[in-house]
SELO-184603 format. One line per field, with one value per residue (C-alpha): chain; x, y, z; residue number from 0. Coordinates in steps of 0.001 Angstrom, whole numbers, plus 500000, padded with zeros to 6 digits. Each point is the difference from the previous one (the first is absolute). Layout:
BEGIN
ch <- c(A_...)
xx <- c(X_...)
yy <- c(Y_...)
zz <- c(Z_...)
i <- c(NUM_...)
% end
This chain:
BEGIN
ch <- c(A_A_A_A_A_A_A_A_A_A_A_A_A_A_A_A_A_A_A_A_A_A_A_A_A_A_A_A_A_A_A_A_A_A_A_A_A_A_A_A_A_A_A_A_A_A_A_A_A_A_A_A_A_A_A_A_A_A_A_A_A_A_A_A_A_A_A_A_A_A_A_A_A_A_A_A_A_A_A_A_A_A_A_A_A_A_A_A_A_A_A_A_A_A_A_A_A_A_A_A_A_A_A_A_A_A_A_A_A_A_A_A_A_A_A_A_A_A_A_A_A_A_A_A_A_A_A_A_A_A_A_A_A_A_A_A_A_A_A_A_A_A_A_A_A_A_A_A_A_A_A_A_A_A_A_A_A_A_A_A_A_A_A_A_A_A_A_A_A_A_A_A_A_A_A_A_A_A_A_A_A_A_A_A_A_A_A_A_A_A_A_A_A_A_A_A_A_A_A_A_A_A_A_A_A_A_A_A_A_A_A_A_A_A_A_A_A_A_A_A_A_A_A_A_A_A_A_A_A_A_A_A_A_A_A_A_A_A_A_A_A_A_A_A_A_A_A_A_A_A_A_A_A_A_A_A_A_A_A_A_A_A_A_A_A_A_A_A_A_A_A_A_A_A_A_A_A_A_A_A_A_A_A_A_A_A_A_A_A_A_A_A_A_A_A_A_A_A_A_A_A_A_A_A_A_A_A_A_A_A_A_A_A_A_A)
xx <- c(162417_499404_497126_502155_502938_497353_498815_503250_501912_498746_500936_503445_500543_499040_502445_502679_499526_499896_503225_501757_499549_500518_503471_500822_498525_499611_500189_497436_497615_499854_498753_496472_499555_500605_497870_497047_500711_499815_496596_498755_501032_498624_496535_499451_501281_498230_496650_499751_501581_496940_497614_502443_499863_496331_500561_502771_498165_496932_502556_500395_502596_499823_502826_498134_500410_502960_498148_496835_502337_501378_496299_498921_502624_498932_496226_500636_501994_497632_496999_501853_501223_496377_498857_498879_500629_502443_497324_498035_503399_501078_496654_500232_503283_498707_497025_501954_502211_497162_498492_503238_499721_496340_501259_502559_497621_497489_502368_501356_496443_497802_502385_502143_503255_503154_500716_503524_499085_497301_502079_502900_497918_498330_503680_500590_496621_499760_503560_499259_496626_502147_502383_496958_498045_503218_501148_503058_501259_499718_496880_500836_496940_499509_501127_497463_500295_500112_503679_500872_499075_503475_501988_502500_499076_501125_500973_496573_498528_501941_496932_498602_502959_499485_498772_496415_500327_501917_497336_497428_501834_499919_496411_499082_502066_498126_496671_501082_501434_496737_498212_502088_499807_496628_497581_498203_501768_503177_499267_498710_503326_502062_497596_500032_503876_500311_497657_497744_497864_499638_499078_497266_498490_499856_497986_502558_499083_503306_499486_498718_502852_502431_498323_500112_503819_500713_498301_501542_503374_499909_498267_502751_502441_498193_500421_503699_499818_498700_503068_502240_498409_500700_503423_500793_497482_499121_498267_502502_498982_503407_500269_500003_501363_500882_498601_497438_503017_500858_496253_499620_503509_498754_497230_501954_503054_497309_498686_497441_499857_499748_497844_497354_498567_502775_500870_500197_499852_502863_502153_499098_500952_503250_500772_499301_502430_502586_499533_500231_503008_502003_499233_500808_503030_501226_499290_502080_502934_499866_499445_499115_496616_500646_501589_496895_497683_502041_499808_496211_499605_501989_497962_496801_501370_501063_496734_498218_502393_499175_496573_500380_502203_497339_497209_501981_497587_497065_502038)
yy <- c(157810_498542_502464_502821_498924_499737_503570_501617_497967_502125_503242_498633_499171_503592_501509_497577_500973_503859_499491_498050_502495_502949_498718_498894_503205_502673_503096_498644_497767_501572_503282_501724_500044_496478_498952_501958_498305_496522_501021_500963_496801_497939_501741_498202_496568_500325_501214_496657_498020_500806_498338_497393_499231_499294_497630_498123_499966_498207_497418_501500_501610_502471_500252_502663_503075_501346_499951_501528_502868_500388_500044_502489_502495_499580_500299_503098_501884_499032_501289_503310_500373_499651_502919_498218_501702_498510_498284_498289_498836_498694_498326_498338_498667_498340_498599_498461_498309_498514_498746_498161_498667_498847_498108_498253_499202_498462_497598_498999_499619_498838_498405_498615_500799_500325_503748_499743_498770_502469_502986_498883_500273_503151_501404_499402_501011_503295_501026_499378_502150_502762_499930_499989_502710_502245_498890_498926_503280_502415_502087_503549_501715_503685_501118_499472_499446_496268_500482_501678_497281_498725_503145_500654_502830_503400_502321_501522_496686_498804_500146_497035_497972_497182_500231_499492_496592_498750_501211_498289_496681_500666_500706_496916_497914_500927_499362_496430_499402_500988_497555_497170_500371_500948_499375_496634_500276_499936_496872_498442_500561_498378_497161_499255_500198_497763_497185_500395_496861_500798_503625_498676_497599_502932_502202_502166_501123_498709_500901_503569_500478_498863_502184_503153_499281_499718_503110_502091_498607_501217_503111_500956_498993_502760_502470_499248_500370_503646_500737_498454_502402_502777_499057_499527_502747_497979_496912_497193_496371_498825_501126_498061_496821_497469_502094_497331_498002_503159_500190_496293_500067_503003_498112_496807_502008_501676_496818_498739_496350_498568_497252_502585_500932_502377_503576_503560_503661_501254_497045_500571_503716_498985_497471_502482_502319_497309_499103_503757_500525_497421_500974_503612_498912_497947_502891_502495_497282_500237_496308_498902_498991_496164_500121_501868_497235_497267_501780_500435_496401_498845_502078_498441_496400_500608_501611_496847_497642_501845_499547_496352_499707_501923_497417_497030_497924_501243_498835)
zz <- c(510518_496297_499672_500897_497605_497408_500523_500431_497250_497082_502112_500705_496308_499060_502604_498503_496423_500868_502036_497718_497095_502148_500881_496283_498362_502664_497664_497544_502159_503533_498775_500461_496366_499455_502916_498572_496504_501836_501388_496688_498472_502968_499336_496862_501105_503406_498725_497768_502865_502105_497353_499685_503779_500012_496886_501786_503376_498141_498575_496632_497814_497280_497420_497709_502365_498115_496821_501651_501133_496526_498418_502606_498980_496467_500438_502389_497466_497292_501790_501071_496301_498992_502092_502960_503361_502442_502489_497399_498177_503233_500620_496497_500798_503419_498026_497346_502792_501839_496904_499371_503677_499341_496917_502334_502627_497530_498714_503527_501538_497153_497763_502882_498305_502018_500913_499026_496333_499648_501130_498088_496780_501011_500666_496224_498739_501879_499172_496343_500344_501679_497000_497474_501567_499944_496405_501540_501077_502870_500486_501025_501660_500768_503305_502978_503787_499440_498856_503256_502512_500271_499562_502566_502531_499375_503091_499922_500190_503114_501939_498268_501238_497313_496443_499258_498430_503226_502193_497637_500486_503905_500105_497875_502335_503115_498192_498819_503564_501516_497373_500751_503884_500814_497155_498946_496605_501509_502128_496799_498253_502787_500310_496039_499931_503235_498969_497256_500533_503810_499016_497439_502729_502505_497413_498703_496302_498563_496305_501062_502102_497415_497440_501980_501040_496357_499006_502869_499304_496540_500971_502301_497070_498066_502680_500013_496237_500563_502341_497380_497439_502195_500493_496352_498713_496958_499167_499508_499066_500654_503661_503199_497967_502819_502918_500782_501513_502280_501000_501014_501425_502326_501210_500763_501679_502071_501409_497596_499134_496381_501552_501128_503235_501252_499167_501363_498517_502086_499139_496301_499996_501770_497154_497541_501407_500140_496431_498669_502358_498527_496397_500859_501813_496993_497853_502123_500284_495995_499831_496345_499592_499708_503467_501459_498182_501729_503498_499568_498977_502869_502508_498582_500282_503656_500706_498648_501866_503213_499444_499412_503166_502085_498941_499359_502215_497749_496982)
i <- c(0_1_2_3_4_5_6_7_8_9_10_11_12_13_14_15_16_17_18_19_20_21_22_23_24_25_26_27_28_29_30_31_32_33_34_35_36_37_38_39_40_41_42_43_44_45_46_47_48_49_50_51_52_53_54_55_56_57_58_59_60_61_62_63_64_65_66_67_68_69_70_71_72_73_74_75_76_77_78_79_80_81_82_83_84_85_86_87_88_89_90_91_92_93_94_95_96_97_98_99_100_101_102_103_104_105_106_107_108_109_110_111_112_113_114_115_116_117_118_119_120_121_122_123_124_125_126_127_128_129_130_131_132_133_134_135_136_137_138_139_140_141_142_143_144_145_146_147_148_149_150_151_152_153_154_155_156_157_158_159_160_161_162_163_164_165_166_167_168_169_170_171_172_173_174_175_176_177_178_179_180_181_182_183_184_185_186_187_188_189_190_191_192_193_194_195_196_197_198_199_200_201_202_203_204_205_206_207_208_209_210_211_212_213_214_215_216_217_218_219_220_221_222_223_224_225_226_227_228_229_230_231_232_233_234_235_236_237_238_239_240_241_242_243_244_245_246_247_248_249_250_251_252_253_254_255_256_257_258_259_260_261_262_263_264_265_266_267_268_269_270_271_272_273_274_275_276_277_278_279_280_281_282_283_284_285_286_287_288_289_290_291_292_293_294_295_296_297_298_299_300_301_302_303_304_305_306_307_308_309_310_311_312_313_314)
% end
């Protein structure tokens, strides 16, 4: 019974949020256009949350993902503006993200620093790097198909059902779900997060696993940055401020444990939908920004409290 409640809890929470705002603002929230907008916003948070799921499962945390997203939008915009075609520009953004992850992984595995401290420092350093590269202004690149990944579908594109960026998130979600459930690398992540000492004794390459997890986590944040660039159509060094909290909350709401060793991709996607639905609903209700920030903060506190309650025996 507890297992079923744990699995159905996030879904019930999503239904409650959607139903609540559909009743409070039926003409603004419960429309086809707005539901498509929620999916577009979820693509960014959800893609980054896929990487965060692996980080949290392995017992880590990454507070720098919002800054990685901003840095990626700037790098992609600069490369496009410099004459690179879309694919090399996108690859450049992902490479930058993975380099950031390798720096984090090195400090965590080799210098033995706490992931919270390392990623908090990277949060500031990468945000500053994004502003420096962009000269503290938005970068406007030439138009390309990269700026159309999260466009709302026209009538002629109805056969696609969902925008390309949303399909990208779903394909990546299936890929990571398979990795976590059926591969040795996935088992290593769960083992390290559940009990690092026992995993080391059993021959699990703990340091290599952590390094790969942080590189993948930042790599997925960079992919989310490409989607954010598509949504904004510019490189913005100030974008995604505070988004790391939505990303972490999505994983925890979806059943991930901050103590490590637990998490699911389906739950993470549902958690991402909840966070974006709440933000969108507050906007449709015309709540001021400070109210929206209080609501989002409250959800994060509740999510962490539920995580602690679920694992009170482990604490």
